[in-house]
N, C-alpha and C positions, 0 to 999 in steps of 0.2 A: 811709609806704606810700601809694602812689598808687592811688586808687580810680577804676575805669573806669565811666563812666556810660553807660547805654543807654536810649534813648527808644523806647518801644513804643506804637504807636497801636492802640487796640482798635477793632474794628469796631462799628458801631452795634448796640445790643442786648446786647453782651457786658459783663457786670458782674464777672466773676471771671477771673483768670489764674493758672495753676499752672505753676511753674518747677521742673523736676527737674534735679539735678546728678548726675554720675557719668561713668564711662568707657564708651566704645563697645565692643561685643563684638569680640574679636579676629577678624580675617578668617580664613576657612578656608584651610588650606594648599593650595597649588596641587598638582594631581595630573596626572601625565603621561598623555596619552590611551592607551587600551589597544586591542589588536586586537579587532575585532568578528567573531564567527563565527556565521552563521545557516544554517539548512538548511530545505528544503521539498521539494515535489514537483518533477517534471522541468521545470516551467515557472518555477521560482524564479529562475534566472539571467536568463532573458530578461525576466521581469517586473521584476526589480531594475534591469536596464539601461534598460528602457523608461521607468520612473519617474524614476530618478536621472540620466538623461542631461542633463536640463535643470533638475533640482531636487536638488542634493546639497550637503552641508556639506563642510568641509575634509577630513574623514576619508574620506568616501565619494565624492570627486570621481572621475569616470571619465576618466582620462588615458590616451589610446591609447599613450603612450610607456612606461607602467608596467604596465598591466593584462595579466595572463596568464590564459588559459582552458585548463583541462585536460579533455579528453574521454576517458572510459574506458567503452567499450561492455561490456566483460566485467563490470565492477562496476556498470554502468548509472548512471554519475554524470557530471555536468558541474560543474566547480568553477571559479569566478571569483575571482581574487585581485587586488585593486586595486593592490597594490604588494608583491611578495614580499620586497623588501629593507627595507621600512619596518616599524617596531615597531607603529605604529598603523594597520595596514592593515585592510581588510575582506575577509572570505572568505565567499562565498555558495556553498553546495553544493546542487545540484539532483539528486534521485535518482528514477529510474524504478522504482517498486515495484508489485508485483502488487496488484490491488484486494482489499479485504477480502471483497467478494462472491465473488471467485474462490477466494481462499485457503482459505475454509472447506470447500470440497469436497475438498481434498487430492488433486487430480488429478495423475497422474504422480509421485506421491510414495510413500513407504513406509508411509503411513497405511493401516491395516487396520481394518475395522469388522465387527461382527456384524450380523445382520439388523435388530435393534431400532434400533441406532444409525444405520444407513443409512436406514431408513424415517423416523426422526425428522428426519434431515438433509434429506431430500427433501420431507417434509411442510411443514417450516418455510420452504422456499424455493420454493414453488409459483409465485411471481411471476416466476421466471426461466424458466419454461416457456411459450413462446408457444403451443404446441399442448397444450391442456388435455386432449384425449382421449389423446394420447400419455402425458401425465403420469398419467392414471388407469390406463392399461394397465401402466405401469411399477410403480406401487404395488400393483396387483392381482397382478402376477406375483411380486413380492417376498413378498407375504402367502402365496401358494400354495406357493412352493418349500420343500421340506423334505428333511431328511436321514433316510435309512432305515438302521437298524442291521442287523447281520448276522443277528440273531434274526428280524427282520421278513422279511428276504430269504429265509431258509431256509424260511419258511412260504408263500412265494408261488410261483406258476408263471406262465408267459407266456400261459396260456389254451390252449396246444396240447400240454400234457402235458410240456413241457420244464421241468425243474427249474433253479433258479438255480444258477450255478456256486458251489460252496462255497468256492472260493479267493478270491472277492470279499469284502472286508471291509466295504464300504459302497457306497452309491450315493446319488444325489440325484435326487429327482423334480422336474423343472423344466418340465413341460408348461405352456405359456402364459407362461413367463418371458420378459420383454422385456429384452434385454441392451444395447440402444442407445437413446439419447435425445439431444435437442438442447437446449442451454442458450443463453440470451441474456444474457451478463454482460459487464461491463467487464473487459478484460484488465489494465489498469493504473489506478492512482488518477488521477482527473481526466479520464478518457476515457469516451466513449460505449460502450454495450454492443455486442458482436459475437456472432455465432452460432457455436457450436462443437459438434461431435458428440462425445459421451462414451460410452464403453463400460463396462458393469459386468462386472468380472472376479470370479471366485470360485474357491475351493478348500476342501477339507475338511481341517481341522487339529484333532487331538485331539477327534474326534467332533463338531466344530462347523464350520458353514459360515462362512468368512471372505471378506469382500468388499473390493474396492478399485476405484478409478476410474482409467481411462486415456483419453488422447485424443491421437492422432497429429496431428489438426487443430490442437489447442492449441499444440503445439510449433512447427508450421509458421507459424501465425498470429502467435505471439509473436516468433519470429525475424524475420519480415518486418516486423512493426510497429516493432520496435526500430530498424531501419535508417531507416525513414521518420521516426520521431519525432526521432532524433538529427540527421538532416539539417535538419529544420525548426528545431529549437532552436539549432543552431550557425549557421544562416543569420542569426539575430537578433543574433549577436555577431561577425559576420565582420569588423568593423572592428578587432578586437583580435587579438593573437597567440594562436593556438590550437595546443595541444600534444596530439597524439593518442597515447594510451597503449595 
């Protein structure tokens, strides 16, 4: 049996040498790259393109010959696919969503509130009122408004000897009630606040006053803003194929 000799030169100051024998750990099995899917606000696609245009790995390379961008205003989305035919492509979804600040008010929705809930909502969002006097008037009006029962009505007169119509089942005393106010809130996530006029609507249901919020200006501002936002974001990806849905 032939013995192999190895000469080892120890560095100065080294007086001990430890030699370990054994087998190296088996290498990890190779894995095929997978598709990457990410989502964010409406700026996500243009931000991805801006950064990755000059700094991208093999999976996220921006190749004008393969990239497809889908624009869908109805769904408020812009989707970039680096290569729809490849298994290891990258998909970036940008979505235009209403801001959390705006959504909590439930404007132009089916959300109904009693007086206590509406007062709480407005009190905790005073910062969105630029006109503090208007805010104070709205709160004061909500505190004063009240529902009168038929029994109360039957005991009242108008001060001129005329009795209340007994066919009436209820009425609401709303003198001093302020039914309109202006909010300054972002319409969408990632955008600056805009001013919108809001109307407080109410009706009597099951002997209780029910409130909800409406705004014609919000609908108009939202529709107008969507067009401008999409034009800006798509301009940032105009070098690629854009499919409008």
